[in-house]
N, C-alpha and C positions, 0 to 999 in steps of 0.2 A: 812630288811636288802637285800640289793641286791649282789649275787653270784658271779657278774663280779671280773675281775682281772686287776690289775693295774700296773703302770710300773711309775717308777719317776728316776730323774736326781741327782747325787749323787756324787761328787768328782770325777768329769769329765768322768764316766759312768751311763749308765745305769743300775737299781736296778729291780729287780722281775722276772717273778710277784711277786704280794701279794693282797692277799684276801683284801676287804674294812674294813672288820675288826682291821686287821695288817695296813692298812693305815691310820684309823681313831685315832688307838694306835700311831703311830709315828706323826699325826700332833700333839696330846695331847702333845706329849714327846717334840714338838720343832724341831723335826727332821725333820718332811714335814712342812714347811711354806706356806704363802699366795703366797710366791713365787716361790715355785719347781715345776718345770715343770713336768708333769704328762700327762700320756697317757691310754688309755682303748678302745677296743672294741669298733668300731662305731662312736669314734673322728675321725674327717679330720686330726688333727693333735695334736701336744704337745700345752697343755694349762698352765699357768699357777693354781695353786691349789684355788688361791682365785676369779678365775673368773669362777669356776666351780659351777654352780647353786646348793645351798644345803652341799656342801662338806665339808666347813669350818663351818657353822653355826651350834653350838648347841655341839659344843666339847668344853670339860674343857681347862683351861688353865695349861698351864706348869708346873708339878710336881716337888714341893720343892726338891732341891738338883741333879735336871737331867739339865744339862747344854743344850743350845740351839744348835742348829747344827752348827752354826757358831760363829765365834767368835764377840763381840763384835764389831763395828768401820768397819767393813767388809759391803760394800755397800750389800745389800737386792735386787737391780733390775736386773730381768734379763730377759731374753725370746728368743724366737727362731728368728732366723734372717730369712729375707725375701725378693725376688727381684721382681723387675716389669718390665718384657723384652717384649718390642713389638716384634711381631712376625716376621714382615719382617726385619725390622732393626738389628735383633738378627741372622737373618737366613745371610744376607747379610756379615755381622762381621765375621762369622763365616766362612763361604765359602772364604773372602779373606785371614784368617789365614791359613785354608787350603792352599789356591795359593801361600802365603807366604811359604810355609815349602816346597813345588815343587821348587818353583825358589831358595829359600836359601837365597839371598842377601838382601832383603827384609823382608824377617821372624822377624827380631828385631820391624820393626815399627808395620807391622799385631798384631804381639802377643799383643803388648801392646795398640794399640787401641782396641782390644778386650778384653784384660784386664781391660782398663779404660773405658769402656763401661757398662760393666756386674756392676763393681765394685762402681759405679758413681747411678750404679740403684738398689744397695743393702740397706736394712734398718737394721741396728742394733741397738735394744734396749738401749738406753742412748749415741749414735754415732749419733749425727745428721748430715747431709752435709757429707756424706763419701765420699772420691775422692780417688785418685791414682795419687800419685805424681813422680812415675816414667818415665824414659826418656828410647826412642830407643836405645841410644849408653851406659847407664850404664853396660851393660852386653852385649852387640853384639856379642861377643865372644860365648858365650852360645848357644844364638840363631840359628848363623851361624853353630856351631858344631850340634847341635840336626839336622838342616837340611840337613848337610852333611853326617849326619849318614842314615839316611832314604834312600841313595842310596848306602852305605856303606854295609848294608844290602842285597842286592841285588846280593853282588857277592858269588863265590862260594868257596872261599878260608876259612876255617874253623875259621882262626886266625881272620878275619876280620868279619864273622858274632859274634864270640864270644863278639869282641869290639864291633860292636853294639847295643848287648845286653844287656854289662853291663854297657856302658857308659850312657846311657839314666837315670839312676839310679841316678848317682853321677849330672848331669846336672839338672834332676829336681828337687831334694834338692836345690841345688844351685837358681832352679828359684823362688822355695817356701821362702827361709828367704828373697830376694829381695823382693818378690811381699809384705809378712809382715813386712817388713822395709819401706816399701811405701806407706804406709796408712796414710790419713790425715783426722781429724774430724774439721769443722767448720774453716778449711786453718790451722790447726794446727797437724803437725807431730804427729803422737800416739807413744809411748815409746815401742812398739810390738817386739820383735824377736824370732825366734825358735833356740831353744838347742838342739833340735836331732842331732845325731850324722848322718853323713853322711853312715858310714859302713849300721848301722841300717835301714838305709833308704832304702840303697840298698838292704839289705837283706828280708826287705819287697817288695820290685819290684820283686825280683828273686821269692818270694815265690808266688807272686800273679801270675806271668806267671806259674810257674809250678803245681799252682793248678787247672787252666785250663784245667788242662787232667783231672780234675771230673766233667766238665761243671759245674757245681753248687757250690764247694767249695770256688771257686773264690768270693764269695759272702761274705760269712763270714770272709774269708781274709781282702777285702777288708774294712769291717766294723771294724774290731782289728786293720787295718792299720791306718785308720782313726782318731782311738780315741787315739792310739799313738802318732798322729799327732799333736791331740789338747791338749795333756798330756804337749808336750813341745813347744807350745805356753805361752813364758813368756811377763812379761813388763804389763801386766794390771790386775785392781784390781779385774776382775771375771775372771773366770774360761772358757774358751771355751770347748761345749763337744759337741758330733757329738752322736745323739739319734737314730738315724736310725738301725736298725736289718738286719741280715745275709738276710733274708726272702723278708721282704722288699725292699732289694737292687736288688734282685735276678730277682721276677715276676715283677718288673717296668722294669728294664733293659732289659729282655725277649721281655716284650711287646714293647718297644722302639725299638727293632733291628726287632722283626717280621712286625710290622707297618712298619720301613722305607724302608721294603723290596720292601714296596709298592709304594713305591718312593711320592705319592703326599701329604699321613700325615707328611713328614719329619718338615717342618715348624712348625708346632702346636705341634706336640712330640719332637722335639728338644727344646722348649720353656717349654712346660708340663714338661720335665726329669727335665732338670737344674732348675727350678723354685723349685722341688720337694727336690732335691738333696740338694740346699742353706738351706731351710728350718729344714733340718736334724741337721745342727748345729746350736747353742744355746751359750748363753752364761747366767753363773749362778752365786752365790756368792763363790766366793773361800773360802775353810776353810783352817782353823791353816796357814794363811798367813797375814803379814802386810798389814795397807793399804799403 
């Protein structure tokens, strides 16, 4: 029996580490199914248990009287998200977005074009042909405000600096709600919405800034923040989870920043980091929820 440790996704959070004996016990009890996302050292990313060679074979059936991990009728399909980005196209849209932030007036268009480019190249299990239906003028005032705040932060007045620090949190919350409410699959709008409180969202945002003092602590704060965001995404038959760990976020971000300091690798590092970050989100069966 292998001594490797395992992690699994359940109820919107990463669980573990557990030993392989414990994992097989969870499989036998139905807590971990063939559709449950698993990860262990040496694996390139999260994978369904049923796709891991030799893991599900030879495991006894669910013990009598032990309920399965998810209610009957809840879709069991799931998996990690992925995105295929063209190196130069993605760099071009990202640079255009940055330019839009400086020019302010065109930022609603540059932001929407970047969102649309990325979302339409994402692959979500069970949601084919994902598209973004948002338009530049839907919440143009939010994007204009974000651009203006970049200049407000340059002021030497404390009150303006405070505004430029706090206001982006609430603007980011508005953008997130708008993004999720404008997703479509096969041409049909998805009934997804974000129920997280703007005050709590702002709290996470400010905690991220404060944790930057620790140099490394911000990565764990960001991970917890993303899991909170996922728990507040509603309107789906499946649960959205963030499977990345603080350590994974930390070293990849440091590698990205250090590599970008050399300038030349930026296009490839930008694609690599973005694709990895998207892959840390996954959809799993939603427990104790109606169909």
